[in-house]
PyMOL Python script that loads the backbone (N, CA, C, O; Angstrom):
from pymol import cmd

cmd.read_pdbstr("""\
ATOM      1  N   GLY A   1      -5.102   5.729   8.123  1.00  0.00           N
ATOM      2  CA  GLY A   1      -4.718   4.699   6.828  1.00  0.00           C
ATOM      3  C   GLY A   1      -3.550   4.275   6.284  1.00  0.00           C
ATOM      4  O   GLY A   1      -2.558   4.793   6.798  1.00  0.00           O
ATOM      5  N   LYS A   2      -3.324   3.416   5.316  1.00  0.00           N
ATOM      6  CA  LYS A   2      -2.342   3.307   4.638  1.00  0.00           C
ATOM      7  C   LYS A   2      -1.811   4.310   3.935  1.00  0.00           C
ATOM      8  O   LYS A   2      -2.637   5.063   3.419  1.00  0.00           O
ATOM      9  N   VAL A   3      -0.214   4.645   3.685  1.00  0.00           N
ATOM     10  CA  VAL A   3      -0.241   5.687   2.824  1.00  0.00           C
ATOM     11  C   VAL A   3       0.232   4.614   1.440  1.00  0.00           C
ATOM     12  O   VAL A   3       0.538   3.440   1.651  1.00  0.00           O
ATOM     13  N   GLY A   4       0.233   5.248  -0.030  1.00  0.00           N
ATOM     14  CA  GLY A   4       0.732   4.401  -1.252  1.00  0.00           C
ATOM     15  C   GLY A   4       2.104   4.500  -1.236  1.00  0.00           C
ATOM     16  O   GLY A   4       2.881   5.103  -0.495  1.00  0.00           O
ATOM     17  N   ARG A   5       2.208   3.997  -1.917  1.00  0.00           N
ATOM     18  CA  ARG A   5       4.042   3.676  -1.908  1.00  0.00           C
ATOM     19  C   ARG A   5       4.496   5.408  -2.706  1.00  0.00           C
ATOM     20  O   ARG A   5       5.298   6.305  -2.445  1.00  0.00           O
ATOM     21  N   MET A   6       3.764   5.231  -3.437  1.00  0.00           N
ATOM     22  CA  MET A   6       4.277   6.853  -4.039  1.00  0.00           C
ATOM     23  C   MET A   6       4.222   7.952  -3.099  1.00  0.00           C
ATOM     24  O   MET A   6       5.144   8.766  -3.050  1.00  0.00           O
ATOM     25  N   GLU A   7       3.283   8.028  -2.405  1.00  0.00           N
ATOM     26  CA  GLU A   7       2.753   9.089  -1.371  1.00  0.00           C
ATOM     27  C   GLU A   7       3.632   8.647  -0.116  1.00  0.00           C
ATOM     28  O   GLU A   7       3.227   9.272   0.865  1.00  0.00           O
ATOM     29  N   GLY A   8       4.438   7.997   0.134  1.00  0.00           N
ATOM     30  CA  GLY A   8       4.947   7.704   1.534  1.00  0.00           C
ATOM     31  C   GLY A   8       6.659   8.046   0.924  1.00  0.00           C
ATOM     32  O   GLY A   8       7.289   8.750   1.714  1.00  0.00           O
ATOM     33  N   ILE A   9       7.313   7.700  -0.145  1.00  0.00           N
ATOM     34  CA  ILE A   9       8.226   8.147  -0.928  1.00  0.00           C
ATOM     35  C   ILE A   9       8.233   9.537  -0.558  1.00  0.00           C
ATOM     36  O   ILE A   9       9.157   9.889   0.175  1.00  0.00           O
ATOM     37  N   ALA A  10       7.184  10.611  -1.005  1.00  0.00           N
ATOM     38  CA  ALA A  10       6.935  11.524  -1.562  1.00  0.00           C
ATOM     39  C   ALA A  10       7.658  12.456   0.016  1.00  0.00           C
ATOM     40  O   ALA A  10       8.646  13.189   0.076  1.00  0.00           O
ATOM     41  N   LYS A  11       6.578  11.988   1.240  1.00  0.00           N
ATOM     42  CA  LYS A  11       6.531  12.658   2.317  1.00  0.00           C
ATOM     43  C   LYS A  11       7.907  12.848   2.603  1.00  0.00           C
ATOM     44  O   LYS A  11       8.488  13.932   2.551  1.00  0.00           O
ATOM     45  N   MET A  12       8.633  11.259   3.044  1.00  0.00           N
ATOM     46  CA  MET A  12       9.994  11.303   3.034  1.00  0.00           C
ATOM     47  C   MET A  12      11.008  11.982   2.024  1.00  0.00           C
ATOM     48  O   MET A  12      12.207  12.043   2.297  1.00  0.00           O
ATOM     49  N   THR A  13      10.619  12.362   1.146  1.00  0.00           N
ATOM     50  CA  THR A  13      11.887  12.927   0.533  1.00  0.00           C
ATOM     51  C   THR A  13      11.613  14.361  -0.090  1.00  0.00           C
ATOM     52  O   THR A  13      12.317  15.187   0.491  1.00  0.00           O
ATOM     53  N   CYS A  14      10.901  14.878  -0.985  1.00  0.00           N
ATOM     54  CA  CYS A  14      10.794  16.101  -1.622  1.00  0.00           C
ATOM     55  C   CYS A  14      10.068  16.942  -0.538  1.00  0.00           C
ATOM     56  O   CYS A  14      10.644  17.928  -0.077  1.00  0.00           O
ATOM     57  N   ARG A  15       8.693  16.557  -0.066  1.00  0.00           N
ATOM     58  CA  ARG A  15       8.048  17.546   0.498  1.00  0.00           C
ATOM     59  C   ARG A  15       8.112  17.605   1.762  1.00  0.00           C
ATOM     60  O   ARG A  15       7.366  18.412   2.318  1.00  0.00           O
ATOM     61  N   SER A  16       9.138  16.660   2.688  1.00  0.00           N
ATOM     62  CA  SER A  16       9.657  17.069   3.932  1.00  0.00           C
ATOM     63  C   SER A  16      11.006  18.150   3.637  1.00  0.00           C
ATOM     64  O   SER A  16      11.512  18.819   4.538  1.00  0.00           O
ATOM     65  N   ALA A  17      11.423  18.172   2.352  1.00  0.00           N
ATOM     66  CA  ALA A  17      12.957  18.913   1.873  1.00  0.00           C
ATOM     67  C   ALA A  17      12.221  20.362   2.011  1.00  0.00           C
ATOM     68  O   ALA A  17      12.729  21.402   2.430  1.00  0.00           O
ATOM     69  N   GLU A  18      10.950  20.165   1.570  1.00  0.00           N
ATOM     70  CA  GLU A  18       9.933  21.689   0.670  1.00  0.00           C
ATOM     71  C   GLU A  18      10.027  22.187   2.079  1.00  0.00           C
ATOM     72  O   GLU A  18      10.734  23.168   2.310  1.00  0.00           O
ATOM     73  N   ARG A  19       9.382  21.597   3.024  1.00  0.00           N
ATOM     74  CA  ARG A  19       9.110  22.200   4.374  1.00  0.00           C
ATOM     75  C   ARG A  19       9.945  22.684   5.095  1.00  0.00           C
ATOM     76  O   ARG A  19       9.659  23.641   5.814  1.00  0.00           O
ATOM     77  N   LEU A  20      11.361  22.054   5.072  1.00  0.00           N
ATOM     78  CA  LEU A  20      11.862  22.708   6.246  1.00  0.00           C
ATOM     79  C   LEU A  20      12.992  23.355   4.954  1.00  0.00           C
ATOM     80  O   LEU A  20      14.188  23.529   5.189  1.00  0.00           O
ATOM     81  N   ARG A  21      12.410  23.626   3.722  1.00  0.00           N
ATOM     82  CA  ARG A  21      13.293  24.709   3.340  1.00  0.00           C
ATOM     83  C   ARG A  21      15.111  24.624   2.137  1.00  0.00           C
ATOM     84  O   ARG A  21      15.920  25.443   1.700  1.00  0.00           O
ATOM     85  N   LEU A  22      14.931  23.246   2.095  1.00  0.00           N
ATOM     86  CA  LEU A  22      16.131  22.661   1.652  1.00  0.00           C
ATOM     87  C   LEU A  22      16.226  22.325   0.187  1.00  0.00           C
ATOM     88  O   LEU A  22      16.164  21.122  -0.063  1.00  0.00           O
ATOM     89  N   PRO A  23      16.355  23.092  -0.763  1.00  0.00           N
ATOM     90  CA  PRO A  23      16.019  22.811  -1.784  1.00  0.00           C
ATOM     91  C   PRO A  23      17.282  22.069  -3.293  1.00  0.00           C
ATOM     92  O   PRO A  23      17.238  22.058  -4.524  1.00  0.00           O
ATOM     93  N   LYS A  24      18.208  21.586  -2.278  1.00  0.00           N
ATOM     94  CA  LYS A  24      18.909  20.695  -2.223  1.00  0.00           C
ATOM     95  C   LYS A  24      18.835  19.170  -1.924  1.00  0.00           C
ATOM     96  O   LYS A  24      19.582  18.224  -2.176  1.00  0.00           O
ATOM     97  N   LYS A  25      17.768  19.288  -1.355  1.00  0.00           N
ATOM     98  CA  LYS A  25      17.456  17.898  -0.884  1.00  0.00           C
ATOM     99  C   LYS A  25      16.400  17.037  -1.665  1.00  0.00           C
ATOM    100  O   LYS A  25      15.800  17.677  -2.529  1.00  0.00           O
ATOM    101  N   GLY A  26      16.016  15.584  -1.524  1.00  0.00           N
ATOM    102  CA  GLY A  26      14.520  15.610  -1.398  1.00  0.00           C
ATOM    103  C   GLY A  26      14.588  15.771  -3.279  1.00  0.00           C
ATOM    104  O   GLY A  26      13.898  16.516  -3.974  1.00  0.00           O
ATOM    105  N   ASN A  27      15.427  15.009  -3.630  1.00  0.00           N
ATOM    106  CA  ASN A  27      14.738  14.974  -5.555  1.00  0.00           C
ATOM    107  C   ASN A  27      16.493  14.647  -6.168  1.00  0.00           C
ATOM    108  O   ASN A  27      17.503  14.502  -5.480  1.00  0.00           O
ATOM    109  N   LEU A  28      16.410  14.623  -7.099  1.00  0.00           N
ATOM    110  CA  LEU A  28      17.270  14.276  -7.685  1.00  0.00           C
ATOM    111  C   LEU A  28      18.334  15.083  -9.206  1.00  0.00           C
ATOM    112  O   LEU A  28      19.306  14.815  -9.913  1.00  0.00           O
ATOM    113  N   LYS A  29      17.240  16.234  -8.987  1.00  0.00           N
ATOM    114  CA  LYS A  29      17.410  16.799  -9.817  1.00  0.00           C
ATOM    115  C   LYS A  29      19.288  17.843  -9.768  1.00  0.00           C
ATOM    116  O   LYS A  29      19.970  18.327  -8.864  1.00  0.00           O
ATOM    117  N   PRO A  30      19.415  17.738 -11.264  1.00  0.00           N
ATOM    118  CA  PRO A  30      20.766  18.831 -11.512  1.00  0.00           C
ATOM    119  C   PRO A  30      20.977  19.939 -10.400  1.00  0.00           C
ATOM    120  O   PRO A  30      20.271  20.863  -9.996  1.00  0.00           O
ATOM    121  N   GLY A  31      22.102  19.518 -10.106  1.00  0.00           N
ATOM    122  CA  GLY A  31      22.522  20.504  -8.883  1.00  0.00           C
ATOM    123  C   GLY A  31      22.448  20.429  -7.435  1.00  0.00           C
ATOM    124  O   GLY A  31      22.871  21.300  -6.675  1.00  0.00           O
ATOM    125  N   SER A  32      21.535  18.656  -6.878  1.00  0.00           N
ATOM    126  CA  SER A  32      21.296  18.488  -6.178  1.00  0.00           C
ATOM    127  C   SER A  32      22.382  17.602  -5.117  1.00  0.00           C
ATOM    128  O   SER A  32      23.203  16.880  -5.683  1.00  0.00           O
ATOM    129  N   ASP A  33      22.389  17.639  -3.992  1.00  0.00           N
ATOM    130  CA  ASP A  33      23.183  16.732  -2.949  1.00  0.00           C
ATOM    131  C   ASP A  33      23.355  15.122  -3.495  1.00  0.00           C
ATOM    132  O   ASP A  33      24.197  14.248  -3.288  1.00  0.00           O
ATOM    133  N   ALA A  34      22.701  15.165  -3.919  1.00  0.00           N
ATOM    134  CA  ALA A  34      23.009  13.299  -4.568  1.00  0.00           C
ATOM    135  C   ALA A  34      22.242  12.159  -3.573  1.00  0.00           C
ATOM    136  O   ALA A  34      22.574  10.981  -3.707  1.00  0.00           O
ATOM    137  N   ASP A  35      21.563  12.403  -2.914  1.00  0.00           N
ATOM    138  CA  ASP A  35      21.544  11.375  -1.544  1.00  0.00           C
ATOM    139  C   ASP A  35      20.994  10.731  -1.851  1.00  0.00           C
ATOM    140  O   ASP A  35      20.082  11.322  -2.430  1.00  0.00           O
ATOM    141  N   VAL A  36      20.803   9.434  -1.911  1.00  0.00           N
ATOM    142  CA  VAL A  36      19.914   8.195  -2.756  1.00  0.00           C
ATOM    143  C   VAL A  36      19.488   6.822  -1.544  1.00  0.00           C
ATOM    144  O   VAL A  36      20.518   6.317  -1.098  1.00  0.00           O
ATOM    145  N   VAL A  37      18.835   6.503  -1.262  1.00  0.00           N
ATOM    146  CA  VAL A  37      18.677   5.089  -0.763  1.00  0.00           C
ATOM    147  C   VAL A  37      18.064   4.065  -1.611  1.00  0.00           C
ATOM    148  O   VAL A  37      17.117   4.133  -2.395  1.00  0.00           O
ATOM    149  N   ILE A  38      18.560   3.439  -1.387  1.00  0.00           N
ATOM    150  CA  ILE A  38      18.041   2.228  -2.448  1.00  0.00           C
ATOM    151  C   ILE A  38      17.858   0.912  -1.618  1.00  0.00           C
ATOM    152  O   ILE A  38      18.538   0.330  -0.773  1.00  0.00           O
ATOM    153  N   PHE A  39      16.934   0.744  -2.078  1.00  0.00           N
ATOM    154  CA  PHE A  39      15.657  -0.330  -0.974  1.00  0.00           C
ATOM    155  C   PHE A  39      15.561  -1.621  -1.529  1.00  0.00           C
ATOM    156  O   PHE A  39      16.219  -1.772  -2.559  1.00  0.00           O
ATOM    157  N   ASP A  40      14.963  -2.528  -1.153  1.00  0.00           N
ATOM    158  CA  ASP A  40      13.976  -3.820  -1.527  1.00  0.00           C
ATOM    159  C   ASP A  40      12.928  -3.071  -0.871  1.00  0.00           C
ATOM    160  O   ASP A  40      12.896  -2.810   0.332  1.00  0.00           O
ATOM    161  N   TYR A  41      12.055  -2.737  -1.760  1.00  0.00           N
ATOM    162  CA  TYR A  41      10.942  -2.349  -0.976  1.00  0.00           C
ATOM    163  C   TYR A  41       9.522  -3.230  -0.827  1.00  0.00           C
ATOM    164  O   TYR A  41       8.439  -2.725  -0.530  1.00  0.00           O
ATOM    165  N   GLU A  42       9.773  -4.776  -1.118  1.00  0.00           N
ATOM    166  CA  GLU A  42       9.175  -5.605  -0.205  1.00  0.00           C
ATOM    167  C   GLU A  42       9.629  -6.355   0.878  1.00  0.00           C
ATOM    168  O   GLU A  42       8.953  -7.108   1.579  1.00  0.00           O
ATOM    169  N   HIS A  43      11.262  -6.005   1.005  1.00  0.00           N
ATOM    170  CA  HIS A  43      11.470  -6.439   2.007  1.00  0.00           C
ATOM    171  C   HIS A  43      12.507  -5.713   2.890  1.00  0.00           C
ATOM    172  O   HIS A  43      13.424  -6.233   3.525  1.00  0.00           O
ATOM    173  N   VAL A  44      12.131  -4.221   2.793  1.00  0.00           N
ATOM    174  CA  VAL A  44      12.496  -3.209   4.230  1.00  0.00           C
ATOM    175  C   VAL A  44      11.673  -3.436   5.167  1.00  0.00           C
ATOM    176  O   VAL A  44      10.458  -3.529   4.993  1.00  0.00           O
ATOM    177  N   ARG A  45      12.219  -3.540   6.188  1.00  0.00           N
ATOM    178  CA  ARG A  45      11.814  -3.335   7.611  1.00  0.00           C
ATOM    179  C   ARG A  45      12.922  -3.138   8.922  1.00  0.00           C
ATOM    180  O   ARG A  45      14.036  -3.617   9.136  1.00  0.00           O
ATOM    181  N   ASP A  46      11.964  -2.105   9.750  1.00  0.00           N
ATOM    182  CA  ASP A  46      12.573  -1.275  11.097  1.00  0.00           C
ATOM    183  C   ASP A  46      13.107  -2.514  11.871  1.00  0.00           C
ATOM    184  O   ASP A  46      12.273  -3.389  12.106  1.00  0.00           O
ATOM    185  N   THR A  47      14.068  -2.661  12.193  1.00  0.00           N
ATOM    186  CA  THR A  47      14.576  -3.515  13.371  1.00  0.00           C
ATOM    187  C   THR A  47      14.868  -2.863  14.465  1.00  0.00           C
ATOM    188  O   THR A  47      15.470  -3.501  15.330  1.00  0.00           O
ATOM    189  N   ALA A  48      14.640  -1.904  14.643  1.00  0.00           N
ATOM    190  CA  ALA A  48      15.175  -1.209  15.728  1.00  0.00           C
ATOM    191  C   ALA A  48      14.110  -0.980  17.133  1.00  0.00           C
ATOM    192  O   ALA A  48      13.098  -0.319  16.900  1.00  0.00           O
ATOM    193  N   THR A  49      14.244  -1.348  18.156  1.00  0.00           N
ATOM    194  CA  THR A  49      13.514  -1.501  19.335  1.00  0.00           C
ATOM    195  C   THR A  49      14.163  -0.440  20.145  1.00  0.00           C
ATOM    196  O   THR A  49      15.284   0.014  19.919  1.00  0.00           O
ATOM    197  N   PHE A  50      13.109   0.035  21.420  1.00  0.00           N
ATOM    198  CA  PHE A  50      13.090   0.846  22.458  1.00  0.00           C
ATOM    199  C   PHE A  50      14.307   0.877  23.195  1.00  0.00           C
ATOM    200  O   PHE A  50      14.778   1.977  23.483  1.00  0.00           O
ATOM    201  N   GLU A  51      15.043  -0.456  23.639  1.00  0.00           N
ATOM    202  CA  GLU A  51      15.824  -1.468  24.123  1.00  0.00           C
ATOM    203  C   GLU A  51      17.087  -0.954  23.305  1.00  0.00           C
ATOM    204  O   GLU A  51      18.042  -0.485  23.925  1.00  0.00           O
ATOM    205  N   GLU A  52      17.102  -1.050  21.713  1.00  0.00           N
ATOM    206  CA  GLU A  52      18.351  -1.206  21.005  1.00  0.00           C
ATOM    207  C   GLU A  52      18.091   0.146  19.471  1.00  0.00           C
ATOM    208  O   GLU A  52      18.179  -0.213  18.297  1.00  0.00           O
ATOM    209  N   PRO A  53      17.932   0.906  19.686  1.00  0.00           N
ATOM    210  CA  PRO A  53      17.500   1.926  18.830  1.00  0.00           C
ATOM    211  C   PRO A  53      19.128   2.094  17.959  1.00  0.00           C
ATOM    212  O   PRO A  53      19.348   3.266  17.657  1.00  0.00           O
ATOM    213  N   ALA A  54      19.969   1.344  17.643  1.00  0.00           N
ATOM    214  CA  ALA A  54      20.842   1.642  16.624  1.00  0.00           C
ATOM    215  C   ALA A  54      20.822   0.482  16.010  1.00  0.00           C
ATOM    216  O   ALA A  54      21.905   0.348  15.440  1.00  0.00           O
ATOM    217  N   LEU A  55      19.861  -0.795  15.766  1.00  0.00           N
ATOM    218  CA  LEU A  55      19.648  -1.709  15.199  1.00  0.00           C
ATOM    219  C   LEU A  55      19.881  -1.191  13.771  1.00  0.00           C
ATOM    220  O   LEU A  55      19.909  -0.028  13.369  1.00  0.00           O
ATOM    221  N   VAL A  56      20.001  -2.067  13.266  1.00  0.00           N
ATOM    222  CA  VAL A  56      20.740  -1.653  11.306  1.00  0.00           C
ATOM    223  C   VAL A  56      18.819  -2.644  10.829  1.00  0.00           C
ATOM    224  O   VAL A  56      18.459  -3.821  10.882  1.00  0.00           O
ATOM    225  N   PRO A  57      18.242  -1.561  10.486  1.00  0.00           N
ATOM    226  CA  PRO A  57      17.113  -2.005   9.100  1.00  0.00           C
ATOM    227  C   PRO A  57      16.991  -2.964   8.314  1.00  0.00           C
ATOM    228  O   PRO A  57      17.618  -2.599   7.320  1.00  0.00           O
ATOM    229  N   GLU A  58      16.573  -3.992   8.115  1.00  0.00           N
ATOM    230  CA  GLU A  58      16.521  -4.709   6.555  1.00  0.00           C
ATOM    231  C   GLU A  58      16.141  -4.398   5.066  1.00  0.00           C
ATOM    232  O   GLU A  58      15.517  -3.356   4.859  1.00  0.00           O
ATOM    233  N   GLY A  59      16.341  -4.903   4.410  1.00  0.00           N
ATOM    234  CA  GLY A  59      16.110  -4.419   3.170  1.00  0.00           C
ATOM    235  C   GLY A  59      16.492  -3.110   2.590  1.00  0.00           C
ATOM    236  O   GLY A  59      15.864  -2.392   1.813  1.00  0.00           O
ATOM    237  N   ILE A  60      17.960  -2.912   3.277  1.00  0.00           N
ATOM    238  CA  ILE A  60      18.077  -1.304   2.290  1.00  0.00           C
ATOM    239  C   ILE A  60      19.525  -1.872   1.949  1.00  0.00           C
ATOM    240  O   ILE A  60      20.368  -2.264   2.755  1.00  0.00           O
ATOM    241  N   ALA A  61      19.610  -1.823   0.609  1.00  0.00           N
ATOM    242  CA  ALA A  61      21.038  -2.040   0.050  1.00  0.00           C
ATOM    243  C   ALA A  61      22.134  -1.105   0.081  1.00  0.00           C
ATOM    244  O   ALA A  61      23.264  -1.593   0.114  1.00  0.00           O
ATOM    245  N   TYR A  62      22.034  -0.080   0.077  1.00  0.00           N
ATOM    246  CA  TYR A  62      22.813   1.205   0.000  1.00  0.00           C
ATOM    247  C   TYR A  62      22.531   2.769   0.083  1.00  0.00           C
ATOM    248  O   TYR A  62      21.508   3.122  -0.503  1.00  0.00           O
ATOM    249  N   VAL A  63      23.313   3.822   0.753  1.00  0.00           N
ATOM    250  CA  VAL A  63      23.045   4.673   1.222  1.00  0.00           C
ATOM    251  C   VAL A  63      24.198   5.417   0.604  1.00  0.00           C
ATOM    252  O   VAL A  63      25.418   5.401   0.769  1.00  0.00           O
ATOM    253  N   ILE A  64      23.246   6.165  -0.276  1.00  0.00           N
ATOM    254  CA  ILE A  64      24.437   7.326  -1.029  1.00  0.00           C
ATOM    255  C   ILE A  64      24.605   8.487  -0.895  1.00  0.00           C
ATOM    256  O   ILE A  64      23.944   9.196  -1.654  1.00  0.00           O
ATOM    257  N   LEU A  65      25.690   9.299   0.265  1.00  0.00           N
ATOM    258  CA  LEU A  65      25.273  10.569  -0.130  1.00  0.00           C
ATOM    259  C   LEU A  65      26.343  11.545  -0.920  1.00  0.00           C
ATOM    260  O   LEU A  65      27.535  11.291  -1.092  1.00  0.00           O
ATOM    261  N   SER A  66      25.670  12.666  -1.338  1.00  0.00           N
ATOM    262  CA  SER A  66      26.986  13.408  -1.719  1.00  0.00           C
ATOM    263  C   SER A  66      27.365  12.897  -3.188  1.00  0.00           C
ATOM    264  O   SER A  66      28.156  13.558  -3.860  1.00  0.00           O
ATOM    265  N   GLY A  67      26.797  11.713  -3.687  1.00  0.00           N
ATOM    266  CA  GLY A  67      27.147  10.881  -4.555  1.00  0.00           C
ATOM    267  C   GLY A  67      28.354   9.930  -3.784  1.00  0.00           C
ATOM    268  O   GLY A  67      28.913   9.163  -4.568  1.00  0.00           O
ATOM    269  N   GLU A  68      28.694   9.887  -2.791  1.00  0.00           N
ATOM    270  CA  GLU A  68      28.992   8.719  -2.340  1.00  0.00           C
ATOM    271  C   GLU A  68      28.544   7.781  -1.366  1.00  0.00           C
ATOM    272  O   GLU A  68      27.883   8.053  -0.364  1.00  0.00           O
ATOM    273  N   ILE A  69      29.011   6.480  -1.782  1.00  0.00           N
ATOM    274  CA  ILE A  69      28.466   5.260  -0.991  1.00  0.00           C
ATOM    275  C   ILE A  69      29.302   5.593   0.690  1.00  0.00           C
ATOM    276  O   ILE A  69      30.472   5.766   1.035  1.00  0.00           O
ATOM    277  N   ALA A  70      27.758   5.553   1.523  1.00  0.00           N
ATOM    278  CA  ALA A  70      28.010   5.753   3.017  1.00  0.00           C
ATOM    279  C   ALA A  70      27.865   4.550   3.736  1.00  0.00           C
ATOM    280  O   ALA A  70      28.723   4.077   4.481  1.00  0.00           O
ATOM    281  N   ALA A  71      26.710   4.048   3.487  1.00  0.00           N
ATOM    282  CA  ALA A  71      26.516   2.386   3.880  1.00  0.00           C
ATOM    283  C   ALA A  71      26.181   1.483   3.146  1.00  0.00           C
ATOM    284  O   ALA A  71      25.292   1.708   2.324  1.00  0.00           O
ATOM    285  N   LYS A  72      26.789   0.194   3.220  1.00  0.00           N
ATOM    286  CA  LYS A  72      26.597  -0.794   1.864  1.00  0.00           C
ATOM    287  C   LYS A  72      25.647  -1.827   3.028  1.00  0.00           C
ATOM    288  O   LYS A  72      25.950  -1.869   4.220  1.00  0.00           O
ATOM    289  N   ASP A  73      24.308  -2.732   2.356  1.00  0.00           N
ATOM    290  CA  ASP A  73      24.474  -3.912   2.894  1.00  0.00           C
ATOM    291  C   ASP A  73      24.300  -3.726   4.265  1.00  0.00           C
ATOM    292  O   ASP A  73      24.589  -4.778   4.834  1.00  0.00           O
ATOM    293  N   GLY A  74      23.779  -2.405   5.463  1.00  0.00           N
ATOM    294  CA  GLY A  74      23.994  -2.615   6.667  1.00  0.00           C
ATOM    295  C   GLY A  74      25.426  -2.006   7.368  1.00  0.00           C
ATOM    296  O   GLY A  74      25.278  -1.320   8.379  1.00  0.00           O
ATOM    297  N   GLU A  75      26.360  -2.163   7.024  1.00  0.00           N
ATOM    298  CA  GLU A  75      27.303  -1.571   7.656  1.00  0.00           C
ATOM    299  C   GLU A  75      27.628  -0.653   6.517  1.00  0.00           C
ATOM    300  O   GLU A  75      27.494  -0.753   5.298  1.00  0.00           O
ATOM    301  N   ILE A  76      28.344   0.759   7.733  1.00  0.00           N
ATOM    302  CA  ILE A  76      29.008   1.576   7.634  1.00  0.00           C
ATOM    303  C   ILE A  76      30.384   1.916   6.503  1.00  0.00           C
ATOM    304  O   ILE A  76      31.514   1.696   6.941  1.00  0.00           O
ATOM    305  N   VAL A  77      30.258   2.363   5.297  1.00  0.00           N
ATOM    306  CA  VAL A  77      31.795   2.287   4.359  1.00  0.00           C
ATOM    307  C   VAL A  77      32.255   3.699   4.328  1.00  0.00           C
ATOM    308  O   VAL A  77      33.418   3.779   3.931  1.00  0.00           O
ATOM    309  N   ASN A  78      31.592   5.070   4.684  1.00  0.00           N
ATOM    310  CA  ASN A  78      32.017   6.097   5.100  1.00  0.00           C
ATOM    311  C   ASN A  78      31.195   6.927   6.162  1.00  0.00           C
ATOM    312  O   ASN A  78      30.155   7.578   6.066  1.00  0.00           O
ATOM    313  N   ALA A  79      32.048   6.658   7.208  1.00  0.00           N
ATOM    314  CA  ALA A  79      30.688   7.315   8.219  1.00  0.00           C
ATOM    315  C   ALA A  79      31.475   8.644   8.049  1.00  0.00           C
ATOM    316  O   ALA A  79      31.425   9.191   9.151  1.00  0.00           O
ATOM    317  N   HIS A  80      32.245   9.491   7.103  1.00  0.00           N
ATOM    318  CA  HIS A  80      32.338  10.657   7.352  1.00  0.00           C
ATOM    319  C   HIS A  80      31.408  11.699   6.222  1.00  0.00           C
ATOM    320  O   HIS A  80      31.592  12.907   6.071  1.00  0.00           O
ATOM    321  N   LEU A  81      30.671  11.083   5.707  1.00  0.00           N
ATOM    322  CA  LEU A  81      29.457  11.202   4.743  1.00  0.00           C
ATOM    323  C   LEU A  81      27.925  11.770   5.820  1.00  0.00           C
ATOM    324  O   LEU A  81      27.515  11.302   6.882  1.00  0.00           O
ATOM    325  N   GLY A  82      27.525  12.657   5.181  1.00  0.00           N
ATOM    326  CA  GLY A  82      26.426  13.092   6.154  1.00  0.00           C
ATOM    327  C   GLY A  82      26.841  14.445   6.846  1.00  0.00           C
ATOM    328  O   GLY A  82      27.938  14.997   6.930  1.00  0.00           O
ATOM    329  N   LYS A  83      25.480  14.823   7.355  1.00  0.00           N
ATOM    330  CA  LYS A  83      25.456  15.439   8.779  1.00  0.00           C
ATOM    331  C   LYS A  83      24.312  16.297   8.815  1.00  0.00           C
ATOM    332  O   LYS A  83      23.536  16.775   7.987  1.00  0.00           O
ATOM    333  N   ALA A  84      24.490  16.334  10.210  1.00  0.00           N
ATOM    334  CA  ALA A  84      22.716  16.868  10.994  1.00  0.00           C
ATOM    335  C   ALA A  84      22.220  18.177  10.251  1.00  0.00           C
ATOM    336  O   ALA A  84      22.747  19.288  10.203  1.00  0.00           O
ATOM    337  N   VAL A  85      21.153  17.752   9.738  1.00  0.00           N
ATOM    338  CA  VAL A  85      20.090  18.956   9.407  1.00  0.00           C
ATOM    339  C   VAL A  85      19.383  19.430  10.788  1.00  0.00           C
ATOM    340  O   VAL A  85      18.690  18.746  11.541  1.00  0.00           O
ATOM    341  N   ARG A  86      19.824  21.057  10.929  1.00  0.00           N
ATOM    342  CA  ARG A  86      18.382  21.495  12.187  1.00  0.00           C
ATOM    343  C   ARG A  86      17.605  22.158  11.545  1.00  0.00           C
ATOM    344  O   ARG A  86      18.176  22.860  10.710  1.00  0.00           O
ATOM    345  N   TYR A  87      16.128  22.280  11.575  1.00  0.00           N
ATOM    346  CA  TYR A  87      15.547  23.342  11.559  1.00  0.00           C
ATOM    347  C   TYR A  87      15.200  24.322  12.439  1.00  0.00           C
ATOM    348  O   TYR A  87      15.157  24.024  13.633  1.00  0.00           O
ATOM    349  N   GLU A  88      14.951  25.403  12.101  1.00  0.00           N
ATOM    350  CA  GLU A  88      14.536  26.300  12.703  1.00  0.00           C
ATOM    351  C   GLU A  88      13.859  27.173  12.259  1.00  0.00           C
ATOM    352  O   GLU A  88      14.265  28.230  11.775  1.00  0.00           O
ATOM    353  N   GLY A  89      12.597  26.766  12.398  1.00  0.00           N
ATOM    354  CA  GLY A  89      11.855  27.419  11.809  1.00  0.00           C
ATOM    355  C   GLY A  89      11.015  28.009  12.433  1.00  0.00           C
ATOM    356  O   GLY A  89      10.197  28.720  11.849  1.00  0.00           O
TER     357      GLY A  89
END
""", "prot")
cmd.dss("prot")
cmd.show_as("cartoon", "prot")
cmd.util.cbc("prot")
cmd.orient("prot")
């Protein structure tokens, strides 16, 4: 079935961070990492395929990591921001 807008956002943010025990992720509280994605809900679309998995999605205006712009309109602005998070649960 379909997931509502707010439920989908919660599943991708705060609920995932809670499950992975990452208290500074998934929220916009003071002291958190300030990771934000600004997107157009009506136009966001995954363009990646199995043949071309690195295609840029549509409808994402900004990716902000630790309060700094990492990507703007599908272009990497600062490739040094962010890091992989590994779950060892």
